[in-house]
N, C-alpha and C positions, 0 to 999 in steps of 0.2 A: 471545412477546408477544401474538400473535393469540389463542391459547388463553386467556391471562389476561384479555384484554379481553372475550372472549365469556363467560367465567365470571361476569363482573359484570353482564351484560345479562340481562333477562328473556327467556324463550324459550318456544316452543310445544312442549310435551312430548307432545302427542297423537301425534306421529309415532312415538314409541317403542311406544305401544300398537298402532298400525297395523302396524308392522314385526313385532311379536310375533304378532299375529293372522295375518299373512300367513305367517310362518314355521311356524305350526301347520298351515296348509293344506298346506304343503310336506311336512311329516311325514305328515299324513293321506294325501296323495296317494301318497307313497312307500310307505307301509304297504299301501295298496290295490294298488299296482303289484307289490310283492313277493308278495302273496297271489295276484294274477292269474297270476303266472309259475309258480305251483304247478300250473296247468292245471285241466282238468275242466269240469264243467257250470256252475260259478260264474263262469267267465271273463267272460261278458257283464255280470253284476252288478258285478264289480269295475271293468270299463270304464266303466260308467255312474257309479259312485262317483267315479272319477278326473275325469270330465267335470264333475260337480257341484262338486268341490273346485277345479277350474280356474276355474269361473265365480265361485265365492266369492272366489278369489284376485284375479280381474280386478276385482271390485267394490272390494276393499280397495285395490288399486293405484290405481284412479280416485280413491278418497278421499284417498290420499296426494298425488296430483297436484293435486287441488283445494285441499288444505291448503297446498301449496307456493305456489299462486297467491294465496291469501287471507292468509297469515301475514306479519306485518311482520318478525318475527325468527324464524329457524329455528335448530335446535340445531347444524347445521353447514351447509356450503355447499349451496345449492339444487340445483346441478348434481349434487353427490354424492348427495343424497337421491333425485333422479330416476333416476340411474344405478343406485343400489342397488335400488330397488323394481322397476325394469325388469329387472335381472338376476335377481332373485328370481322375478318373474313369468315370465320366459323359462324358468326351470327347470320350473315346473309346466305351462307350455304344452307343453314337450317331452315331459313325461310323458303329456299328453293325446294328442299326436301318436303316441306309441308305442301307446297304447290304441286309437286310431283305425285304425292299421295292422293291429293284431291283429283288430279287429272286421271290417275290410274283407276280410281273407283267412280269417276264421272259424277262426283258429288256436286249438287247445285243448290242445296239448301243447308243452312247451318243453324245450330242451336244458339239461343241468346248468349249462353256462356262462352261459346266459341267466338262470337262477335266481341264480347267484352274482353276476352283474352287477346284478340287482335288489337284492341285499344291499348292494352298493356305493352304489346310489342312496339307500337308506334310511340308511346310515351317513353319507353326505354331508348328507342332510336334517337328521338329528339334530344333527350338528356345527354346522350353520348355525343351527338353532333354539337351540342353546346359546350361540352367539356373539352373535346379534342383540340380546338384552336387555342385554348388557354395553356396548353402544354408548351407553347412558344415562349411563355413567361411563367414557367412553373413556380418560381420562387414567389413572385408577386401574387400569383393566382392560386396558391396552395389552399387557402381557405375555401374559395369558391369551388375548386376541384373536389375537395373533400365533401362539400355539401352536395354536389351533383352526384358523386359516386354513391353516397349514402342514399340518395333518392332512388337511384337505379336499384339498389339492393332492396329498398322497401317495395318497389314495383315488383321485383321478383318474388317477394313474399306474398303479395296479392295474387300474382299469377299462380303460385303453388296452391293457394286456397281455392281459386277458381277452378283449377284442374280437378281437385278433389270434389268440388261441388258439381262440376260437369260430369264426372264419372258416375256419381251417385244418381244424377238426373237421367243419364243414359240407361243405367241399370233398371231404374224404375220404369222407364218408357219402353225399353227394348230387350232387357236382359232375358226374359223368358219367351217373349213373343217373336222376337226377330234378332237372334244372336249375331247375324252378320252385320246388321245396322249398329249393334253395340260395338263389335270389333272395329268397324271402320271409324265410328265416332271416337272411340277411345284412342285409336291411333292418331287421328287428327289432333285431339286434345293433347296427347303426349308430345307431338311435334311442336305445337304452339308453346307448351311449357318449356321445351328445350330451347326455343328461340330466345326466350327471356333469360333462361339460364346462361346462354352464351353472352348476353349483354351483361350479366353479372360478372362473367369472366373478364370482359373488357373493363368494367369498373374496378375490378381487383388489380388488373394490370396497371391502370392509371394510378391507383392508390400506391402501388409499389414504386412507380416512377417518382411520385411526389415524395415519398419517404426517402428515397435514395438521392434526391437532387435538391432537397431543401436544407 
């Protein structure tokens, strides 16, 4: 009944444009992170690019929150809108924390597991960017949205397994001989896992919107 009533009411559709813009910053940030994890002299440039995308995402998030305050009718619950944009913003914030850690310790080479985890970040970002525009027709697209969010959750499971694998490899390589390398590597691995965890939060917010509006 609630969905039927809302369908009859005028709504502020600018939210969907803002969500899509933010999702594009997530993909751009994830692409830069994946490139960064290839290592080499270009690492500082990719770190700066991630910081730029994070700032752009913050600006969009503020626009969303301002629109929530000013709009008489929103496309779905105001709390859901805030939670969705916050979870999306948390994802790119965590990418930037990863880049800051890499900058702090001047890391230029990365283990294969780290590079593979960068791939899971990009996969989660692209799935999110595919899902977000479908919220504009949440009723018609509920099945596809559920499929995409389930895929993000599976990606998060793979990321968890890679995190454990990476920690074990670091311990065997550096645990006794170079404790500092182990500490730095484990911190980077932890940040990468946290990025994908934040994308799981986005998937959960999208799932909640689907349940409430179908």
